[in-house]
N, C-alpha and C positions, 0 to 999 in steps of 0.2 A: 381467040383469048381464052384461057382457061376460067374458071369460077376464081381461084386463088390469083391468078393475075389480074382480074377485073376488080377484086377487092383491093390489091396493093397499088393498082393504078389511081384512086381516088378521083378526082375530078378531070376527066379526060383533056389532054390537051387539044386534041382535035374533036371538035364539039360533034356528038351523034346526029343523025338527022331528027326532026320533029316528029312525036308520035302523034297519031292520030288518038281522040278523045275516044274513050271506049264506052258505049252506053249501057253495055250488058254489066258494068261492073256498079256497085251501089255507092255512088257519090257524094259527098258533101254537098249541101245546099249552096246556093250562092249566098255570100255574106253581103251584109247590108252596105250601102254607099255611106262612106264616112270620112273619107280623106278628101282635103282641099286638092286644088291643082297643084300647089307647091308641095304639098304633102305626098301627092302621088310620085312627084319628081324625087322627092327623097326617098320614097319605097323603092324606086327604081335603081338610085345610086345605092342603096343599101343591099339589093339583090345583086348587083354586077360586081360589088367586092369581092365576089366568088372567082370572077373570070378574069382572064388576061384582057387587057384594053384592046386587042386586036379582034375579039370577040364582041365587042358591045355594041357596035352598029347593028349587028344582026340580031342581036338578043333583045335590044331596047323595044323594038315594034312586037315582039312575041310576048315579052314578060308585061308590056303595056296591056297588050290584049286580054291576057290571064286576069290582069287586075281588074279590068272593066267587066270581063264576063264572069269572074268566079269571086271577085273580092280579094283576093290573095294572089300572090305569086308562089306557085307550086314549084315551077320549074319540071315540068312534066315531061320536057325533053331528055331529062336525066335520069328517068326511069330505068333501071338496070334490066338488062334484056333476061337474064337468069330467074329462074322460079324462085320466090320469096317463101322460105320456110325454114324452121330450124333444123340445120344439118347436123350430123354426128361432129362432135367438136372436132375430131382429127382432120376434118377436110376444110377447116379455117386456117388461113395463113397467120404465122405470128410467131413470135419469141417466148410469149407469156401465157401459160394455160389459162390464167385467171381472164385475160383480155380476149382469148377465144370462147370463153364462156360467156362473155359478155356479148360478144358478136352473135352467139347461138340465141340469147335471150333478145336481142333485138330484132332478129329477122324472125322471131316467133311472134313479136308483137306487131309485126306488118304483113305476116302470113294472110292470104286471101280468105282463109278458113277461120280466121281470129279476128282481123280486123273489121270494123264497121266501114270505114271508107279507106281502103287501102292506098288508092292512088293519091290521096289528101294526106296520107301519113296519119290518118286518125285512127286509134285503136278502138274506143268506144265513147259512151256518151256524146255524141255528136261533134264535141270539139276537144277530145282528149287526145292530144296530139305526142308523137314520138318525137318527131322534128317538124320544123315549118316548112322546109323545102328539101328537094332531091340533092342538092349541094351539099347541105349539112350532112344527111345520110352517108354520102358518097366519102366525103372529107372523115366524118367520125370512124367509119369503118377502116379507112386508110390509117388513120392514127392508131387504132387498135391493132393493126396487123403489124406495126412496127415496133409497139410498145415492149418496153422491158419491165422487170418486176421492181426497176429503181426509178419509175415514172410514175407520175399521176396526170389523167386527162380531166381538164376542167371544161363543164359543159353550162353554157349560160343559155338557159330557155331554148334548147335544141341546138344551139350555135358550139363547134367544138372549139373553144378558145386557143387550146394547144395542150403538148406535152409539157409537163412540168418535172425538173429533178425532185426525187422524194425519198423512200426506201421501201425495203420489202413488207414493212409492218403498216404502211400507209394505204389507203382506198387508192384502188387503181384508177377509179372516177368518181369525182365529185360532181352530183347534178342538181341544178336548181332551176326551177320553172315557175314564170310568173312573180317573182319576188319583187313588186313594185314598193314605192312608197304608199302607206296605208292610204293617204288621201287621194291616190290615184288608182283605186281598187274598184271602180266601179265596173259595169258590164260594157259601156260603151268604151272606157279606158282599153278593157283588155281589145275589143273591136279596132281600136285605132291603132295600139301597139303592136296588134298580130298582124294588121294589115302593112304596117311599116316594115315587119321583119324583124322586130326587135324583143317581142316577149311571145309566151305562148301559154297555152293551159295544159297542162301536163297530167290532168285527172289525178288519178293516184297512182296506178299501176301502169299507165301508159306511157310516161315520161320518165319512168323509173324503171322500164324495161324488166317488169315483174307480171306483167300479165298472162294468164294461163288460160284464155278463154273462159267462157260462161261457167266452167267448174269453179274458179276462184270463188264465187258467190254462192254456188250449190249448196255447198256443208253449211255456211250460215243460214242460208234462208231454208233449208230442211229444219235446222233446229229452230228458226223462229216458227215456221208454220207448225211443225209438232208442238211448240211449246204454246203457240197460241191456241190450239186445241186442247192442251192440259190445263191452260188458264180459264178456258170456258167449259171445262170438264166435259168434253164432248169427243165422241171418236172419230177420227178422219173419214172412215168408211162411209161413204154416201154423201159427206159433207162437202159445202161448195165454198171455194176460195176464190175471189174475183179479183184482179188486178190488171194492169197494163203495162207494155213495154215488151219487146222481144229483141231489143238491140244489143249491145255488148253485155254490161253486167245484168240487166232485167230478163235476159233471154235465159237466165238459170232458173225462172220462177216454175216452169211448168214442169222441168225435170225434178225439183225439189217438191213439187206436190205431187208427183206421180211415186216418189221415194217415200213421202209423207203418208201416201195412201189415200189422198182426197180427190174430188173433182177440181180441176182448175180450169179456169176460164179467164185467158189473158188477151187483151185487146192490143192489137197494132195496125198503125195507119200506113206503114210501108210495105207495100207487096213484095219488095225484093227481099228485105229481111226475113220477113213471114216466111218466105219460100226457102231460104238458107236454114233457117231453123228446122222447118219441117223436114227439109232433105238430110240434116245432121242428126235427126231423131230425137231432137229436143222437144218437140211436140207433136203428140199424136195426131191430131185432127186439126183441119183448118176450115171455118165455116165462112161465109159472106154474107149473110141475112140474119137479122136478129129472129125472124120467124124460125129459120132452122135452128139457130141456137138455143131457142125456147125449147123446142122439141127435143133437141138433143139431151139438154141439161135435165130436162123432166124424166128422160129415159134413163140416164145416169144414176141419178137419184133415186129412181124406183129399183135398179138393179144393183146399188151401192158399188158402183164400178170405181176403179182407178183411172182416171182418164185425163188428159189435158189437151183443151180444145184451144186453139187459136181465133178469135173473131177478127176478121181482116175489116177494120173500121174502127170509130172512136169509142173509147171505153164510156163516155157519158151515153151513147146510145144504149149500152148495156144494163148500167145503172138504172136508166129512166125506165127501159122495158121491161126489166126484171121486178120494179116497183109496181107497175102496171100490172103484170101477171102475177103479182103476189108469190114470186119465186123467193124463197128465204136464202139469203147469202149469210153463210156462218162465219167467215173470216174475209175482211176487205182491206185492200192495201192500194198503192200505185206505185209505179217505178218508172214512169216517164221521166226523161232527162230536164226536170224542171230547175236544175242549177243553170239551166241554158235556154229558158223561156221564149227568148224571142230570135232564137237562131236555128230552130229546128228541133228542140228537145221537147215541146209540146205543141199540138197542133188544135186548131178550133173545129167545132163541131160543125156538121152541115157545109163543110168547105172541101173540095176534093183535095187529096193529097198533093196532086201538081199545081192546082189553083193556089193552094196555100203556100207552096214554096215561092211561086211567082210573086205572091202579096208581100211574102216577107222580104224579097229583094228589092221590089218596085215600090210598095206602100208600106213600110215599117210600122208607122205609126198607127195604121187601120188594123194591121196585123195584131200589134200588143192589144188593141181595143178588143177585138175579137178573140184572143186568147183569153184575157181577162172575162169577159163574158162567158166563155166556156167554164172557166174555173167556178166562177160562181154558179153555173147549173152544175157542175159536178159536185160541188159542195152540197148543194140542197140536194142531190139525188141520194148522195152518202146519208145525210141527215136522216131522211126518210126511212132508209133501211136501217140505220142504228136505233131508230126509234122502235123498230120492229125487234131488235134483238142482236142485230149484226154487231160484231167484234172489229172496229175498225183500228188501223194502226198507221202512222205516217213511217214509211219504209225510207227516211233518210234521204229522198229525193228533192226535199224542200217544196213538197207539195202544200203542206199547210202554212208554210212561211209564204208562197207566192199567192196563195189562196186569200190570205190575210190581206196581203198588199192589194189584192183585186177587190176587197171589199166584201168578200164571201164570208157565209156564217159560218166560222171555224172558231170563234175565241169563246173561251170560258167565261162564266160570270163575272169574274175579277177583272176581265178585259186585258188580262196581262198573260195569261198561259192560253195555250190551245185546248180545245174541248177534247181532243183526241190526242193520246201519248203517242211519243216516238216509240218504235219497236226496240231502241236502245233503253228506253226508261222502263218500259215494262218488261222485257224478256233479257235480251243481250246484255246490259249494263249488270243488272243484278246478279244474272245469273252466270254470266261468262266473264265480262271483262273484270268485273271487281275480284274474281277469283284467280285470274291471271290467264283465261282460256281465251285463245283468239286464233285468227286463220294463217296458221304455220304453214308452209308449203316447200316443196322441194322439186326440182326439175333434174332428169337424168340425161345428161349432156350426150351420152352415147345415141340417143335416138331410138334405145333397144327397148322394145316393150318387155322384154323379159327382165331386164333390169329395174322396170317400174314394178313389175309383179314381186320381184325379189324385196323391193323398198317396203311396198305394203306388206310384205309378211313380216320382215323386220320391226316395222312400227306396230303391227298389231301383238307381236310377241313381247315388245317393250311394254305397251300399254296393260296387256293382260296381267302382267308380273305386276306392274306397278298398282292396279287395281286391288289386288290382293291385299294391301296395306294401306290404301288412299282412305283418308278420313270421310267419314259419311257425310260432311258438308260438299264434297265433290264426287260422290259415287255416280249420281246421275249423270254428271258431264263426262266421266270417265266410260260408262257403260254406252252414252250416246255416241262416243267416240269409236269404241270398239266395233258397235254395228254399223256405224258408217264405213270403216276401212275394211271390214269383211266384205260389204257389199260393192266396194268401190269399182272392181273389176266387172262385175255383172251389170252394173249401171252405165257403162261404157262413156266414161264422163271425159275421155281424152279428146280435146279438140286443139291440134297444133302439136306443141312439145309433149314429150312423155313426164308430164306433170301430175302432182298429186296435191291435194289441200286436207288439212286435219287440224281441228279446233284442238290445242293443246295448251299446257301450262308451261312455266319455265323449267320445271323440272322435267316434263314431258319431251320439251322441245331438244333440252340437251341430250338426254339419254337417247332419244331417237337418232340425233344427228351424231353422236359418238358412235352407235352401232353402225351407221352407215359409213362413217370415215373408218372404222375397223375392216367392214366388208371391202371398201376400196383399198384398204392397204394390202388385204388378202388376195386383190385381183379378181373378187367375185363379182364386182360391179364396176362400172366406170366412175368418171368423175360427177359429183352431183352439185347442183346450186341450191341453197338454202334461200328462203325470202320468207315475204308475208304481205298480205294486204296492208295498205296503210289503215285500213279499217281495222283496228286493233286496240289491245288495251293501252298502248302506250304511244303508238304513232301520231296520233291527229288529235289537234283541239278543235272540236267542232261543236259549237253551242247547241245545236239543234238534232244532232247525231250522236257521233262517239262520246261527247261528254255532257251530253243532254241529262245524264242522272248525277251531274255534280251541282250540290245544292248550298255550296258554301260562298256563292258568289262570283267564283273565280272561272265559269265556264267560258268566258269571253277573252280570257288569257290565253297565251300560246307559248307559256315557257316550258311546256312538258313535251312538246313536239320539237322545239329547238334543241333542248337538252338531249331529247332522244337521239337525233341525228349527229350531234356532236360526240356524245358519248359512244355511239356505235363507230363512228370513223376512227376513235384511237382505240378501240377494244378488239379491232381485227376485223371490220367488215370490208369486203372486197370492193363494194360500191357502195356510196350512200346518196340520198335525194332528199330536197325539202323544197316543198310546193304550196303555193299559194293556188287555191281552188281544191277541186276534187268533187266529190259527189253532190255537195250542195252549193258549190257555187263559188265565183271568183269574188275574192274579199269577204267570204263568209267562213273560211277554214284556212287552217295551216297544218300539212300534213307530212310526215316524214316514213322515208322507207329505206330499205336496204338490200344486199345482195351478199351473199357469200359462198365462196367457192371451197368444197371438201375434195382434198385430193389425196386422202389417206395417210397425210404426214403427222407427225407430232407436234408441229406449228399448228396445223389446220384444229388439231385436237385442244390445243390451249385456247386458240381464237374463238372457238364455237362455244366453250364454256365461259369464258369471260364475258363476251358480246351478247350472248343468248340470254343470260343471268340478268343483264342490266337491261335489255332491251325491253324485258317486260315488267321487272320489278320498278324501273322508274314510273311505269304508269301505275302498278298498284300502289306505290308510297304516295302519289298524287290523288288516287282515290281514297286511300287511306285517312290522308289528311282533311279531305273534305268530310269525314266521318261515315264513309260508307261502311256498313258493318262488315260485308263479306270481304272487302279489301283490307280493313284490321285484322280480321282472323288470315288472310292469306300472306299479309307482310309480317305477321309475329311469326308464323309458321317458316317463312323464307329466312328469317334470321336465326331461327333455330338450326337449320340447314347450313346456313354459312355465317361462322362466327365474326366474320369481317364486315357483316352487314349491321349497321345501326342506324335506324331510320326514327326521325321524330314522330312520336305517336300523339294524337290529339287526345284531350281531357274533354270527357263530355259534361254537358251542364244540364242540370236537372231544369227540366221546363217549368216547373212550378215557380222558380225563382223568377223568372223572366215575367 
């Protein structure tokens, strides 16, 4: 069968043979034992719903074995034979260009070069899933190949509920992930519902088909590292940045450190992912002992090198050894997947990676105890370094939250706040989000690197023209973006699809998108997908990260994210998504995303102007109402540009009256 025929077939009527488990692939760890005997029967019944009853007798023992061995039913047998990657859009079968673009994006999320655990359909973060099983993937791709522009596909946590009649201006796909009742949003609730096959953790851009590899966070990390050094008034050259995590999003850190021009030490316990990042060029060197690391860092400091070094081991060893050797850490952070601390997101010190995985599945209570011991040691070591002048920030991975729950010394004197700031509080919030700057991204669906180069050039020209008249308040952001896009090609950021990210405000996003649409209309480039990370001005309500610099008491509310996705859906988004979970954990955040296909049409031009304006200014207005000065400035400017915008502004109170 051809590739197109395999897509159109969906779940095959004749079962393919069982596939051998491939030990060379980076697999998800075994999930904890959480289902009762009756619930295991229910999980099997739920999985068998996808198959003709004539296959049930054959599949029951196989799916039962998967559930016992891995803690989930992945349906490995149904993994497609074709190579998984984002093909040029014309290679996909279908009646809708928009649907073909979505297939392109889904396959990119599952590309072996992109996905963290590709056979388990997990893109990043340890549990950020595109689908729960391979039957869902096959059925979704089949639906997309059949879809017209008069239909909408509804996705329930990876399950394609079906195609429903709609209209051309409606989203082609509506995605929800993990939208459970609030009282059932604890980590074990996810474990149980995911094992039953009824809900999943979509992370941010995994379950919304908008992940573009580590590049997706490189720009934001570069801005964070650069501004971290600006904050402490220090030149990055010869300065040391210490962090951990080389998985999905965290894998961007060493590349960002190189772009910023500092020495980066990034610890990672997983040898497979360390090898992948080194082979991809996202890390310069790998060391396996702290003795070797100490010597290498001393040399790099003496020579003021720009270099990224992966330490294959636990980051606690690094912090403690550098304290013993009195090695000055200038910037410190952490980006392990602490939203998922008990299922592979964070590993205990002094236990091998293999033994820890075994303990995680067989003795989860002891594993939790060891993780919390490690968090206390981790925090103690950080405290010793900050006493010597290290600037430490929480990188939005729930490090301080989980450390506090473990009893670590991370609380401020008032016993309410953390002693260290979130990077959003100190850097990204006041400098970027309040002014409307966030991670706008685009994907060239032709798969042609020349198209990406052309879009880089177009975006740079637009930004340079905008910078000529931009107000002083946003000149730094504009110049950082221009520098970024000019260096995008030489920094070799592409992993998977031909994609780019750029921190832009609403005006920049609209002007860049319109320039792309005109280039498509002229036949200069192929169709382009617009999107963004959920980690943005408006998409996410996350009290310890994206909205951590909201100080009016509303940071635990999620009205903004819900309004964002509803507003995007009727203003022209090609697909929309809303998730429980994300970078800081199940039950800790609500986040929304979108995708928009540009095809060169006048309709696309109208959609992009309407939707992108709302997508950003919804968030600025919320930040303005919270009395954030940068956001008040930005929303007033937006009202001057668009007469139809009229936002309620806050009146400021004289503190002395209180």
